[in-house]
N, C-alpha and C positions, 0 to 999 in steps of 0.2 A: 935565563929562559925568558923573562919578561921582555928583555932587550930583543930577542929573536922574534917574539910575537909582534913587537912594535915594528920591526923592520919588515916583517911579513905583511902587516896591515898597511903600511905606507906603500909597499910595492903593489898591493892589490888596489889601492885607491888610485895610484898613478896609472895602472893599466885601465881602470874604469874611466878615468878622466881622458886618457888617450883615445879609448873607444868612443866616448861621447863626442869628442872633437872631430875624430875621423868621420863618424856618422853625419854630423852637421855639415862638414865640408862636402861629403859625398852628396847629401840632399841639395846643397847649394849648387853644386855642379850639374846635377839633374835638371834644376830649374833654368839653367842657362840654355837648355835644349827644349824648346816648346813642344816638339813632336818627337816621340820615342816609340820606335817599332821593334817589337820583339818577335822573332821568327822561331816557331817551334813546329814539331811534327816528327815524322819518322824519316822520310826520304825527300831530298831536294832542298833542304834548309839553306845550305851554302849558296846554291844557284839562285834561290829566291832572294836571299839577302842582297846578292849582287845586282839582281834585276830590279829590286826595289830602289836601291841606291842609284842606279842608272836612270831609272824612270824619273826620280825626283831631280837628278841633275839635269835631265832634259827639260824640266820646268824651271830651271835656273835657281834651284834651291841649293843652299850650302849643306852638303851631306857628309857625314862621317859614318863609316860602316866597319863592322868587324865580323869575320866568319871563323868558324871553328872546325869545319869538316876535315877533308883530306889534309889540308895544310892550313893552319890558323893564320889569318891575315888581318892587319890593320889597314883600312882603305882610307885615303886622304880625300879631301874635297875635290882635288883635281883628278881623281880616279887612279893616281899612283898608289902603290901599296908596298908594305914590307911585312916580313914574318913577325908573328907574335912570339917573343922570346920567353921561355918558361924555364924556371929553375928545375934542374934535373930532368927536364923534358916532361914533367907531370902537369897535366891539365887540372885546374882547380877553379871552381866557380868564383872564388875570391878575386881572381884576376880581372873580373868585370869592373871592380872598383877602380883599378888603375886605368882600364880602358876608358871608362867614363871621365876620369880626371884628365886624361890625355885629350879626349874628344872635346871636352869643355873649352880647351885653349882656342878652338877655332870658332866658338860661339855659333855652332851650326843651327840651321833651321830644323834639321832632323837627325837623329841618330838611329841607324838601322843595325841591329845586333842580333846575332844568332844565339838561341838558347843552347848552352852547353851542359845543362844538368840532365841526368837521367833519372835519378831517384825522384819520386813524386814530391817529397818534402822539399828537396832542393829546388825543384822546378817552381814551387810556390815561393820560396825565399828569393829566387833569382828575379821573380816578377815583383813581389811586394816590397822587397828591400833594396835589391841591387839595381834594377832597371826602372820600375814603376812605369811601364809603358802605358800609353793611351790608345795605341793601336796594336793588336796582337795578330799573328798569323799562325794558324794551326793547319798546315798544308795537307796532312793526310794521316790516317791511322793504319799502320802496316804491322806485319809480324816481325818484330824485332825487340830486344831488350825485354823479353817476356819475364825473365826472372826478376827484374826490377819493377816493371810496370804491369805485368800480367796477373794471372796466367792467360786470361782471355783478351780478345781484341776489344771487347766492351770495357774491360778494366784498363786497357791502354788508352782508350779514348777519354776515360775519366781522369786518368793520370796526366795526360797531356793538357786537359782542360784546366789544370791548376795554374797554368800560366796565362790564362785569360785576364785581361784588365778589368778591375771592378769599375763598373760605370762607364766603360770604354766601348771600343769596337773590336770585334775579331772577325778576321776573314778566313775562309776555308774553302778547299776544293774537295773535301771529303764528302762522299755520297752515302755510302753504306751505313755509316753511324752518325748521320747528320742529326737524327732525333735525340741521340744522347748528348751531342754537342749543344744542341739547342736547350736541353734540359739543364745542362751545366751552366750555359750562358745566362739563362733565366735566373739561376741562383745568385749570380754575380751581378745582375742588372746590366749585363753586357749585351750589346746589339750584335747578333751573329749575321754575317753576310756570306752567303753561299754563292760562289762564282760558278759560271758555266764555261768549261774549257772551249765549247764550240762557238762561243762568241768571239773567239780569236780566229781570224781567217787564215787560210793557207798562204795567202799573199803576205800577210803581216808576218807570219812565221819565216817566209823566204828571206826576210831582212837580216836574219841572224847568220853569223859566220860560223857558228858551231851548233851542236845538237842540243836542243832543249825541248820542253814539252809545253803544250798549250795550257795545262793546269797551272804551271809556274808563271807563265806570261799573264794569265787571267788574274792571278793573285796580285802580281805586281801592278797591274793596270788598276785594280780596285784600291790598292794602297795609295797610288798616285791620285786617283780621283778623290779620295778622302782628304788629301792635302792640297786640292785645288789645281792639280796638273792636268792639262787636257790630253786626250788620248794620243794624238800625233806627236806631241812633245815627248810624252812618256815613252812611246815606242822608239823615237829617234835616240833617246838616251839609253834605252836598253840595247839597241842595235850596236851602239858604240861602246858599251860596257865590256871590260875584260871578263872572259869566263873564268870559272873556278878551276884550280889545278885538278880537281876530281871530275871535271866535266866529261860526259860521255863523248868519247872520241873513237875515230877509226883511222888507223894509220896503214899505209901501203909500204911494206918492207920486202926487200929482195934477199933471199938466202940461197946463195949459189944459183941454181937454175929454177928456184921456186919462188913464184909470186904470191905473197901472202897479204891478206887483209886482216888486220889485228884490231879487234874491238876491245877497248879497255872498259869493262863494265864492273871493275872492282868496287867503285863507290856505291853502287846499288846492291848493298849486301844483305837484302832480304829477298826471298824467292819471287814475290809478286813483282816487285820493282825490276828485278833482274829479267824476268819474262817479258815484262812490258818493254824494256829497253831492247832486247833482242828482237822482238816483234816489230818495234819501231825501225830499227836498222834494216831489217829484211823488207819492210814495206817501202823504205826509201831506196832500196837497191844498193845499199852501201856494203852489205855482206850477202853472201848467196850460199846455197847448199852445194856441196856437202859441208856441214859445219864440224868443227873440232871444239869441244868444250873443255877448257882448262879450268879446274877447280883448285884454288889455293886454300889449303887447310891450316888452321892454327890450333895449337893445343888448348888454348883458352876459349875457343869457340866451337866446341864439339857439337853442340846442338845445330849451330848454323852450317857446320860442315855437312851434317846429315841432311839438312834442308836443301842444300845445293845438289847433293847426290840424288835425292828424290826428284828434284826439278828436271833432271835428264828425261824423265818420262814425258814431260810436256815439250821439251825442246827437241827431243829425238835427234841428237847429234850422231854423226857417223863414228866419231871417236870421242872418248872421254879420258882426259889425261889429268891425273891427280898429282899435285906438287905440294910441298910443305911437310908439316908434321901431323902425326895422328891421322893419316889419310884413310885408315881403315874405317873411321867414323863416317866418311863420305862414301866409301866403296860399298859398305853393307846396306846403304840406303838406296843405291842404284838398283832399279827394278831388275828382276831375274832375266828378263828377256834382253837386257842391254849389257849384262855382265861381261859378254865376250868382247865388248867394244872398250873395256877399261884398260888403260895403261897406268900403272902406279909408279911414278918416278920418285916420290918422297922427297927428301932433302938432299941436294947434291950441288956441287959447284955450278955456277951460272953457265959457263961455256959448255959444260957437258949436258946441263938440263936443256939448253937451247938446241943442241945437236940431237938429243933424244926426241924432243918435241917435234922438230922439223922432220925427223925420220918417219914419224907417224902420218903426217899430213901429205897431201897430194901436190902436184906441180902448180895448181892454181887453187889455193885454199883460203877459206875464211875461218879465223880462230876467234872465239869469244872467251874472254877471261873473266871469271866470276869468283865470288867468295869474299875475299878481303885483300887489300893491297899489301899489307904488312908482311914481312918475312920473305918467303920465296917469290911472292908477287913483285916486290920491289926489285929483287934480283933479276927476275925475268925481264921487267921493263928496262933495267939498265942494259942487259944484253941486247935487247931490241933496239935501243937507242943508238947502238954503234953500227947498225946495219944501214946500207943504202936504201933509198926509196925508188919506186918506180911510178910511172904515170901511164894511164890508159891511152891507147892510141887515139889521136884526134882530140885530146883534151889538154887543158892547161893546168898549172898548179892550183888554180882556183877551185878545182874539183875536190881537193883535199878537204876532209871534214875537220882538220885541225886548223884553228884560227890563226891567221897571220896577223902580227901586231899592228894595231891602228892607234893605239894609245901609248904615249910616251912613257917609258919605264916598264912596259910590259912586253917581254920578248918570248916568242915561241919558235922553237925549231920546227918548221913545218913538216920536215920529213921524219920526225920521231913522235913518240906518244908522250913526250915530256914537255911540261911547261916550266920554263926557268924561274927561279926565285927572283923576285923583283925588289929593288932597294930604292928608297928615297934618297 
């Protein structure tokens, strides 16, 4: 028995020693990157991460970035990228250690990394132990992950604030809960910078080949300014940056004799962001009435399914099509006055789902897909990818809101809603 205790003690000491060595190596790797930017918030983190990296590249900085959203990507200093491979496909904050180790090889001027933690305690560990950023981004406070960070939006704001850098700088576009963020920043002796989206002009936004928002661009410009990059250089870098696979996009697809504008809004899976995106697309004339609203439901997102069903009251679509599992959770939330517009397709083979959806819409239709991309949402996108595209009369392909590749190693099929995986 004493022998077993001795073996156990030796193993524990060995593990402790290995942990100490790994921690020291990790901290040494962090010191090789003088500027570390941690991007947190509810919506737009992946896009902001890419915009920040692009803005810094525009200032001739060596930048490594990593996104976590729709598809996790490791972005090299030359803007090429590759997927982040995960064991068993499960995301874990510990993967940030490997990302930092890999990024340190390039001795970058800056690391821009998206926060992948949801639990408040893990958000704090991600900042204090794993990244130790000196510039933080807290893009917004929205209604999502309420079970982990809520139940109120004030609670969400305080939870997100746990990623603020002690004695550093935090940049935000949040307005409604700015006072709470300022209070939390003061606790950490962190300088809070609130950006004004209207400081970004329409002319500057016209330089983007995909759809993005002034809030995101304003944040990236503020990050670039903190690191000494002038506005024009930062904008040029952002314009050249590849978009995120989950970027808001509109594709024109032809199904038999029907011309359809399909807006992929799956990435904005909280109701406020979803409504903002629909309004933005309507304002730009990229979609038009009558609208068909497709809600993809997931069995593990019952609350969100209901939120999207209730959102129909603000959107006022002509048709509401439910796909996925536990669609009843969305249907019961649809206002009584719109119940006669609901078509519940549930879960079915992709070709049949596409046929049933297209049977609902008119000959010249706009479809907005909301909720969440996983499950039947991915199936629907796969079916749409096989359809031919169409072009409005008197316009060229450049009118498509899907970005055509300008960066080596980043390929987009302009006639579909898919962004191909890129490999270094």
